[in-house]
C-alpha positions in Angstrom: 116.9 63.4 94.2 116.9 65.4 97.5 116.8 69.2 97.6 117.5 71.3 100.7 116.8 75.0 101.0 118.9 76.3 103.9 117.3 79.8 104.3 114.1 80.2 102.4 112.2 82.7 104.6 113.4 85.9 103.0 112.4 84.7 99.5 109.1 83.2 100.7 107.8 84.3 104.1 104.4 82.7 103.1 103.1 84.7 100.1 104.7 82.4 97.5 104.8 78.6 97.1 107.4 75.9 97.0 104.9 73.3 95.9 106.2 73.1 92.4 109.2 71.3 93.8 107.1 68.2 94.5 107.0 67.5 90.8 110.7 68.0 90.3 112.5 66.1 93.1 111.9 63.1 95.2 112.0 65.1 98.4 112.7 68.6 99.6 112.9 70.5 102.9 112.8 74.2 103.4 114.5 75.8 106.5 113.6 79.4 107.3 117.1 79.9 108.6 120.2 77.7 109.2 122.8 78.6 111.9 126.4 78.0 110.8 126.8 75.1 113.2 123.8 73.3 111.5 124.8 73.7 107.9 126.7 70.4 107.6 124.0 68.2 109.2 121.2 69.8 107.2 123.1 69.4 103.9 124.5 65.9 104.2 121.7 64.2 102.2 121.3 67.0 99.6 121.8 66.3 95.9 120.7 69.9 95.3 121.5 72.6 97.9 119.9 76.1 97.9 121.2 79.1 99.8 120.5 82.8 100.0 122.9 84.1 102.6 123.9 80.9 104.4 127.7 80.5 104.0 128.9 77.4 102.2 132.7 77.3 102.7 135.0 74.8 101.0 135.5 72.6 104.1 131.7 72.0 104.3 131.4 71.3 100.6 134.1 68.7 100.8 132.0 66.8 103.4 128.9 66.5 101.1 129.4 63.4 99.0 125.9 63.5 97.4 126.0 67.1 96.4 125.7 67.7 92.7 124.3 71.2 92.2 123.9 74.5 94.2 121.5 77.3 93.4 121.4 80.6 95.1 118.3 82.6 95.9 120.1 85.8 95.1 122.3 87.4 92.4 125.3 87.4 94.7 127.1 84.2 95.3 130.1 85.2 97.4 128.8 83.1 100.3 129.7 80.0 98.3 133.3 78.7 97.8 132.8 78.4 94.0 136.4 77.3 93.4 136.0 74.3 95.7 132.6 73.6 94.2 134.2 73.6 90.7 137.0 71.3 91.9 134.3 68.9 93.2 132.3 69.0 90.0 129.4 70.9 91.6 127.9 73.6 89.4 126.7 76.8 91.1 123.9 78.9 89.5 122.7 82.3 90.6 119.6 84.4 90.0 120.4 87.3 87.6 118.5 90.5 86.8 115.3 89.8 88.8 115.1 93.0 90.9 116.4 95.7 88.6 113.3 97.8 88.7 112.7 97.4 92.5 116.3 98.4 93.3 116.0 101.5 91.0 112.8 102.4 92.7 114.3 102.2 96.2 117.2 104.4 95.1 114.7 107.2 94.5 112.6 106.4 97.6 115.8 107.0 99.7 116.7 110.0 97.7 113.3 111.6 97.9 113.2 111.1 101.6 116.5 112.9 101.9 115.2 115.7 99.7 111.6 116.1 101.0 111.7 114.6 104.5 108.3 113.0 104.1 108.6 110.8 107.2 109.8 113.8 109.3 106.9 115.9 108.2 104.3 113.1 108.6 105.6 112.6 112.2 105.3 116.3 112.9 101.7 116.5 111.6 100.7 113.4 113.6 102.3 115.0 116.7 100.0 118.0 116.3 102.5 120.6 115.0 100.2 121.5 112.1 97.1 121.7 114.2 98.9 124.2 116.5 100.5 126.2 113.7 99.5 129.8 112.9 100.5 129.2 109.3 99.0 127.1 106.5 102.3 125.4 105.9 105.7 124.9 107.5 108.8 122.8 107.0 111.1 121.1 109.5 114.1 120.8 107.2 115.2 122.3 103.9 113.4 121.1 100.9 115.4 120.4 97.7 114.4 119.9 94.1 116.1 117.3 92.0 115.6 119.1 88.7 118.8 120.5 87.4 121.0 118.6 89.9 123.7 116.2 88.9 123.2 112.5 89.5 126.3 110.3 89.5 126.1 106.6 88.9 129.1 104.5 90.1 128.8 101.3 88.0 126.6 101.2 84.9 125.1 97.7 84.7 121.4 96.9 84.3 120.5 98.7 87.6 122.6 101.7 86.8 120.9 102.0 83.4 117.5 101.8 85.0 118.5 104.5 87.6 119.8 106.7 84.8 116.4 106.7 83.0 114.6 107.7 86.2 117.1 110.5 86.9 116.6 111.7 83.4 112.9 111.8 84.0 113.5 114.1 87.0 115.3 116.5 84.7 118.7 115.7 86.2 122.1 115.8 84.5 123.4 112.2 84.7 127.0 111.2 84.9 128.4 107.7 85.1 131.6 105.8 85.4 132.1 102.1 84.6 135.2 99.9 84.5 133.8 97.9 81.6 133.9 98.8 77.9 130.4 98.0 76.7 127.9 99.3 74.1 126.2 102.2 75.9 124.3 103.3 72.8 120.8 104.5 73.6 122.1 106.4 76.6 123.1 109.5 74.9 121.8 111.6 77.8 124.4 110.1 80.1 127.9 111.5 80.3 130.7 109.0 81.0 133.4 110.5 83.1 136.4 109.5 85.2 135.7 108.4 88.8 137.2 111.6 90.3 135.1 113.8 88.0 132.0 111.8 89.1 132.8 112.4 92.8 133.6 116.0 92.4 130.5 117.0 90.3 127.7 114.8 91.6 125.0 116.2 93.9 123.7 112.7 94.3 126.1 109.7 94.0 124.5 106.3 93.7 126.6 103.1 94.0 125.9 100.2 91.7 129.1 98.3 91.6 129.6 94.6 92.6 131.4 93.6 95.7 135.0 92.6 94.7 138.4 92.9 96.4 138.8 96.2 94.5 135.5 97.6 95.6 135.5 96.4 99.3 136.0 99.6 101.4 135.9 101.7 98.2 134.0 104.5 99.9 136.4 105.6 102.5 137.7 108.9 103.9 139.7 109.7 100.8 136.7 108.9 98.5 134.3 111.0 100.5 136.7 113.9 100.7 136.3 114.3 96.9 132.6 114.7 97.1 130.7 118.0 97.5 129.8 118.9 101.1 126.2 119.3 99.8 126.1 115.9 98.1 124.3 112.8 99.3 125.3 109.2 98.9 123.0 106.3 98.1 124.0 102.7 98.4 121.8 99.8 97.2 124.7 97.6 96.0 126.6 95.8 98.8 127.3 97.0 102.3 131.1 96.3 102.4 131.6 98.7 99.6 131.4 101.4 102.3 133.8 101.9 105.2 131.0 102.6 107.6 133.2 104.3 110.2 134.5 106.8 107.6 131.0 107.5 106.3 129.6 108.1 109.7 132.5 110.5 110.5 131.9 112.4 107.2 128.2 112.7 108.0 128.7 113.8 111.6 131.3 116.4 110.5 129.1 117.7 107.6 131.6 116.7 105.0 128.7 115.3 103.0 125.1 116.2 103.5 123.4 112.9 103.8 123.2 109.2 103.0 120.6 106.6 102.2 121.6 103.0 102.5 119.7 99.7 102.1 122.7 97.5 102.8 125.3 97.2 105.6 128.6 95.4 106.1 127.0 92.9 108.5 123.3 92.0 108.2 121.6 92.1 110.6 123.8 95.0 111.9 125.5 94.9 115.2 124.2 97.4 117.7 127.5 99.4 117.6 127.4 100.0 113.8 128.3 103.7 113.5 125.7 104.4 110.8 122.9 103.5 113.2 123.5 106.6 115.3 125.2 109.1 113.0 123.5 112.2 111.5 121.6 112.4 108.3 121.6 108.8 107.4 118.5 106.8 106.4 118.8 103.0 106.6 116.4 100.4 105.3 116.8 96.7 106.0 118.0 95.3 102.7 114.5 95.6 101.1 115.3 96.8 97.6 115.0 93.3 96.2 112.0 92.2 98.2 108.9 93.3 96.4 106.4 90.5 95.7 106.9 91.1 92.0 110.7 90.7 92.2 110.5 87.7 94.5 108.1 86.1 92.0 110.6 86.6 89.3 113.3 85.2 91.5 111.2 82.1 92.2 110.6 81.6 88.5 114.4 81.9 87.7 115.2 79.5 90.6 112.7 77.0 89.1 114.4 77.4 85.7 117.8 76.7 87.3 116.5 73.5 88.9 114.8 72.4 85.7 117.9 73.1 83.7 120.1 71.1 86.0 117.6 68.1 86.0 117.5 68.0 82.2 121.3 68.4 81.9 121.2 71.9 80.5 122.5 74.0 83.4 121.8 77.8 83.2 123.1 80.8 85.0 126.2 79.0 86.0 128.8 81.2 87.8 131.6 78.7 88.2 
């Protein structure tokens, strides 16, 4: 049984171990990164194929006669042609619910930076501005309290629920909208409203929806026009949910006050991505999932996926 990991560096840049695989499979190889033109050659002998962001289209899958099982190193699996995999009898498993707390934490790291401008003030102090000041304090940008503000959550899955709890702890009014009818008991402090109401009333709008044909480009000019000009937008879901040209235009024109994003439509971004140079936009390089604790959980779920397949009890199957 041969296992090939096509892009293992992000999950394990050296602080975790793949050694447990030695007891599970006959051989394995871990590539830090695989270019599109190398995917076929590196995958040919794989019984089990593992990918994070390396694309596995149907035409490649059809050329892999040994392939029996695919596991992602992520929750998302849109890089895999799951329909073709199903047609070929190849199961695909993902990694669910490993980074909920880390993503929720980064939502508020981005938000607090937009509200308190910690980085800006640290840079100012290190540049000598405080040393030269006649006053015991100063601020370089308006400072805003979260208490009493309205926090909107677009998509109320596990991460949305975790975010709601933190927003409640800040003393915020929490609104949410979700396309799914689920049991939301235990969240009596959350008001469930229509999407337009969410946009119109939120001081902070945090996106927690999956990437689907319906949500691709969801945040566009019309969407942003419904938001308050004083509102800020946070995106830790998927980059293509946002039309980046429209968001940059709204930020530059002051139609919304700010944005904090951890994901972009193309990663790494191209140099001409409009969000890289627009006003009032904080960008982090897709790190919400990447704490050591979250990656350790991911590794453990990946191990369970492999073990489940090998004993004939596949888990976390998405196709």
